[in-house]
C-alpha positions in Angstrom: -22.0 -1.1 -27.7 -21.9 -4.9 -28.3 -20.8 -7.4 -25.7 -17.6 -8.1 -27.8 -16.8 -4.4 -27.8 -17.2 -4.1 -24.0 -15.0 -7.1 -23.3 -11.6 -6.3 -21.7 -9.0 -8.6 -20.3 -6.0 -8.8 -17.9 -4.1 -11.4 -19.8 -1.1 -9.2 -20.3 -1.0 -8.0 -16.7 -1.1 -11.7 -15.5 1.6 -12.6 -18.0 3.9 -9.7 -17.1 3.4 -10.3 -13.4 4.8 -13.8 -13.8 7.7 -12.7 -16.1 6.5 -14.7 -19.1 6.9 -13.8 -22.7 4.0 -14.2 -25.2 5.8 -17.2 -26.7 6.1 -18.9 -23.2 2.4 -18.3 -22.5 1.5 -19.7 -25.9 3.5 -22.8 -25.2 1.8 -23.3 -21.8 -1.7 -22.8 -23.1 -1.5 -24.3 -26.6 -2.7 -21.0 -28.1 -0.6 -19.6 -30.9 1.6 -16.6 -30.1 -0.4 -14.5 -32.6 -3.5 -15.5 -30.8 -2.1 -14.5 -27.4 -1.1 -11.1 -28.9 -4.5 -10.6 -30.5 -6.3 -11.5 -27.2 -4.1 -9.1 -25.2 -4.9 -6.1 -27.4 -8.6 -6.9 -27.6 -8.6 -7.8 -31.3 -9.7 -11.4 -30.7 -12.4 -12.7 -28.3 -11.1 -16.1 -27.1 -13.2 -19.2 -27.3 -14.4 -20.9 -24.1 -11.6 -23.4 -24.4 -8.9 -20.7 -24.8 -10.3 -18.7 -21.9 -10.3 -21.8 -19.7 -6.7 -22.7 -20.8 -5.6 -19.2 -19.9 -7.3 -19.3 -16.5 -5.8 -22.7 -15.8 -2.2 -21.6 -16.4 -2.7 -18.5 -14.3 -4.5 -20.4 -11.5 -7.4 -18.0 -11.5 -11.0 -17.8 -12.6 -12.1 -16.9 -16.1 -13.9 -13.9 -14.7 -10.7 -12.7 -13.1 -9.1 -12.5 -16.6 -12.1 -11.3 -18.6 -14.7 -8.7 -17.8 -17.2 -6.4 -19.4 -16.4 -2.7 -19.3 -19.1 -0.6 -17.6 -21.7 1.1 -19.7 -23.0 4.6 -19.0 -25.5 3.1 -16.6 -22.8 1.4 -14.6 -21.4 4.4 -12.9 -18.2 4.2 -10.8 -18.5 4.5 -7.0 -16.7 6.9 -4.7 -14.5 5.0 -2.2 -15.5 7.9 0.1 -17.2 11.1 -0.7 -15.0 14.0 -1.9 -14.7 17.0 0.4 -16.0 19.5 -2.1 -18.2 19.9 -5.1 -15.2 19.6 -7.4 -12.1 17.4 -7.1 -9.5 15.4 -8.9 -9.7 11.7 -8.5 -7.9 8.4 -9.2 -9.7 5.2 -10.2 -9.0 1.6 -9.5 -10.8 -1.8 -10.0 -11.4 -3.7 -6.8 -13.5 -6.8 -6.6 -15.4 -6.0 -9.7 -16.1 -2.4 -8.7 -14.6 0.6 -10.2 -13.8 2.9 -7.3 -12.9 6.6 -7.4 -10.5 8.0 -4.8 -10.4 11.8 -4.2 -6.8 13.0 -4.7 -4.9 13.4 -1.5 -1.4 13.5 -0.1 0.4 10.3 -0.8 3.7 8.8 0.4 5.2 9.4 -3.1 4.5 13.1 -3.8 2.2 14.2 -6.6 0.7 11.4 -8.7 -1.1 12.1 -12.0 -4.9 12.1 -11.5 -7.3 10.1 -13.7 -10.0 12.6 -14.0 -11.9 15.6 -12.6 -15.3 15.7 -11.0 -17.3 18.9 -11.3 -20.9 19.9 -11.6 -22.0 16.3 -11.0 -20.0 14.9 -13.9 -16.9 12.7 -14.1 -14.4 13.8 -16.8 -12.0 10.9 -17.3 -8.6 11.2 -18.9 -6.8 8.2 -17.3 -3.4 7.3 -18.5 -3.3 4.2 -16.3 -5.9 1.4 -16.5 -7.9 1.0 -13.3 -7.1 -2.7 -13.5 -3.4 -1.9 -13.4 -3.7 0.3 -10.2 -3.0 -1.1 -6.8 -4.3 0.8 -3.8 -2.5 0.6 -0.5 -3.1 2.3 2.8 0.1 2.6 4.9 2.5 4.9 6.7 5.8 3.5 5.4 8.0 6.6 4.8 9.9 4.6 2.1 6.9 3.4 0.2 8.1 5.3 -2.9 10.9 2.8 -3.3 8.3 0.0 -3.5 6.2 2.0 -6.0 9.2 2.5 -8.3 10.1 -1.2 -8.2 6.5 -2.2 -8.9 6.2 0.1 -11.8 9.6 -0.9 -13.2 9.0 -4.7 -13.0 5.3 -4.9 -13.9 3.9 -1.6 -15.0 1.5 -1.5 -12.0 0.8 1.9 -10.5 0.8 2.0 -6.7 -1.5 4.5 -4.9 -0.1 4.7 -1.4 -2.6 6.5 0.8 -1.2 7.8 4.1 -3.0 6.0 7.0 -2.0 4.7 10.4 -2.2 1.0 11.0 -5.7 1.0 12.5 -7.1 3.2 9.8 -5.5 1.1 7.1 -7.0 -2.1 8.4 -10.4 -0.5 8.6 -10.2 0.4 4.9 -9.1 -3.1 4.1 -12.0 -4.6 6.1 -14.4 -2.3 4.2 -13.1 -3.5 0.8 -11.8 -0.1 -0.1 -8.1 -0.9 -0.6 -6.2 -3.9 -1.9 -3.5 -3.8 0.8 -3.0 -2.4 4.3 0.4 -1.7 6.0 0.5 -2.6 9.7 3.2 -2.3 12.3 1.5 -2.7 15.6 3.6 -5.6 16.9 6.9 -5.3 18.6 9.7 -7.4 17.2 10.1 -9.1 20.6 6.5 -10.3 20.8 5.7 -13.8 19.6 3.2 -14.0 16.8 3.9 -10.6 15.4 1.1 -8.8 13.6 -1.0 -12.0 13.0 -2.8 -11.9 16.4 -3.5 -8.2 16.1 -4.8 -8.6 12.6 -7.1 -11.5 13.6 -8.6 -9.4 16.4 -9.0 -6.4 14.1 -10.4 -7.9 10.9 -10.7 -11.6 11.5 -9.2 -14.4 9.4 -8.8 -14.9 5.7 -5.8 -12.6 5.2 -2.2 -12.9 4.3 0.7 -11.1 5.8 3.7 -10.2 3.6 6.7 -9.3 5.8 8.4 -6.2 4.5 10.9 -5.3 7.2 11.6 -4.7 10.9 12.1 -1.0 11.6 13.2 1.3 14.4 10.7 3.5 16.2 12.0 6.0 18.7 12.0 9.6 19.9 13.2 12.3 17.5 14.7 15.3 19.3 15.7 18.8 18.4 19.5 18.8 18.0 21.6 20.3 20.7 19.4 19.5 23.7 22.1 17.2 25.1 19.5 14.5 26.0 20.9 11.0 25.9 18.1 8.7 27.1 14.3 8.3 27.0 14.1 8.9 30.7 15.9 12.3 30.4 13.6 13.3 27.6 10.5 12.5 29.7 11.9 14.4 32.7 12.8 17.5 30.7 10.3 20.3 30.0 9.9 19.5 26.3 7.2 20.4 23.8 6.0 17.1 22.3 4.2 16.5 19.1 1.8 13.5 19.2 0.1 11.1 16.8 -3.6 10.2 16.2 -5.2 7.3 18.1 -4.8 4.0 16.3 -1.2 4.6 15.2 1.6 2.6 16.6 3.5 5.8 17.5 0.5 7.0 19.6 0.5 3.6 21.5 4.2 3.9 22.3 3.8 7.6 23.3 0.9 6.7 25.6 3.1 4.0 27.2 5.9 6.5 27.7 3.7 9.2 29.1 1.7 6.8 31.4 -0.7 9.1 33.4 0.4 12.3 31.7 -2.1 13.7 29.1 -1.0 13.2 25.5 0.3 16.2 23.4 -2.3 18.5 22.0 -0.5 19.0 18.8 -0.8 16.0 16.5 1.0 15.0 13.3 -0.7 12.6 10.8 2.4 10.5 9.9 6.1 9.9 10.6 7.3 12.7 8.4 4.9 15.1 10.0 6.4 14.4 13.4 10.0 14.9 12.1 9.0 18.1 10.3 7.3 19.6 13.4 10.5 19.1 15.4 12.8 20.3 12.5 10.7 23.5 12.0 10.7 24.3 15.8 7.0 23.6 16.5 8.0 20.9 18.9 11.1 19.6 20.7 10.3 15.9 20.5 8.1 13.3 19.0 7.8 9.5 18.4 8.6 8.5 14.8 10.6 6.3 12.5 14.4 6.5 12.5 14.5 7.1 8.8 12.6 10.4 8.8 14.4 11.5 11.9 17.8 11.0 10.3 16.7 12.6 7.0 15.5 15.7 9.0 18.9 16.0 10.7 17.5 15.3 14.2 18.8 13.5 17.2 17.2 10.1 17.7 16.7 7.8 20.7 15.7 4.3 19.7 12.8 3.0 21.6 11.4 -0.1 19.9 11.9 -2.3 16.9 8.6 -3.1 15.2 7.5 -5.6 12.6 6.1 -4.0 9.4 3.8 -6.2 7.3 1.6 -5.8 4.2 -1.9 -7.4 4.6 -4.3 -8.5 1.8 -7.4 -10.8 1.5 -6.3 -14.3 0.7 -9.2 -14.7 -1.8 -7.6 -12.0 -3.9 -4.1 -13.5 -4.0 -4.4 -14.5 -7.7 -4.9 -10.9 -8.6 -2.0 -10.0 -10.9 -1.4 -6.7 -9.0 -0.9 -8.6 -5.8 1.3 -11.2 -7.5 3.4 -8.3 -8.9 3.6 -6.8 -5.4 4.9 -10.0 -4.0 7.5 -10.2 -6.8 8.6 -6.6 -6.3 9.0 -7.0 -2.5 11.1 -10.1 -3.0 13.3 -8.6 -5.7 17.0 -8.2 -4.9 16.8 -4.6 -6.1 14.2 -3.6 -3.6 15.6 -5.6 -0.7 19.0 -4.0 -1.4 17.5 -0.5 -1.3 15.6 -0.8 1.9 18.6 -2.6 3.5 20.6 0.6 3.1 18.0 2.7 4.8 18.5 3.8 8.4 16.4 1.7 10.7 15.2 -1.0 8.3 16.1 -4.6 8.7 15.2 -6.6 5.5 16.5 -10.1 6.6 13.0 -11.6 6.6 11.6 -9.5 3.7 9.3 -11.4 1.4 8.1 -14.1 3.8 4.3 -14.8 3.7 2.1 -15.9 6.6 -1.6 -16.8 6.2 -3.9 -15.6 9.0 -7.0 -17.9 9.1 
């Protein structure tokens, strides 16, 4: 395969992320509209001058726009090893690497996989380009709304891997996800998540404020408990969360010297489902999932929920599209109608250096 045949580009993704038509991009770069179209579909290899003009208007590097597709010798890498000898996987481009993610539970139900790994071979049948896939680690129970808005406005696919804040930041630091969701800061604490982020992964990151949300105790209906103090004094069966999650930190604070619950849930919905199904009487979770499960709820804390990404990747069209989706009136309107979400500062960006 020749170099020309291996050359691919993200011109269309960058253009769509900014809401420009081909004609508008042509006017900005001095390239004809037909030339823009031919470059986007790979029919025309741009000259050095055209490539530089495109990179200039997008405020990115030429190598961010144009890349060589991997050959058979350039095998993709596993983000982490699959659990078995055969598995389905997703794939995404991240910092010039093509990463494979074993299919797992997401915050959006079942998502079509990009291929199957069996007998040591990858069998790709991706319907979504790896360069058009954004990988996020978070525990936002309403992340499906963001995924829908991102797909609707830019055609970007969001893979939302379910991780607590500490685990999400660890994956971000390792360069295995584009974005991490974090909600370790209380709304009343000055500085929000910035100080926590700086201690966990250092500087060079951006925080995109998504919402403030309510954390509290979900209770089995009919217990007649009206306060956190009553809940702690009662002989209740509690479901806990894993270390590193904000819910676990709040539960440890409530329990003080008492041992944490032995039964653990992996996310907010898991806590609510444990209580709804009768496996527990109480647990710390988000108001949204408690209300959706029909449980009683005692509000404990309002937290700041932010999305975090490396600042040196901010020109990536997927991150630009994410920023536009979060700031869109449609998305802000939707989360503003959810129980426990406060979107008044949604879309604000804070650099952490």
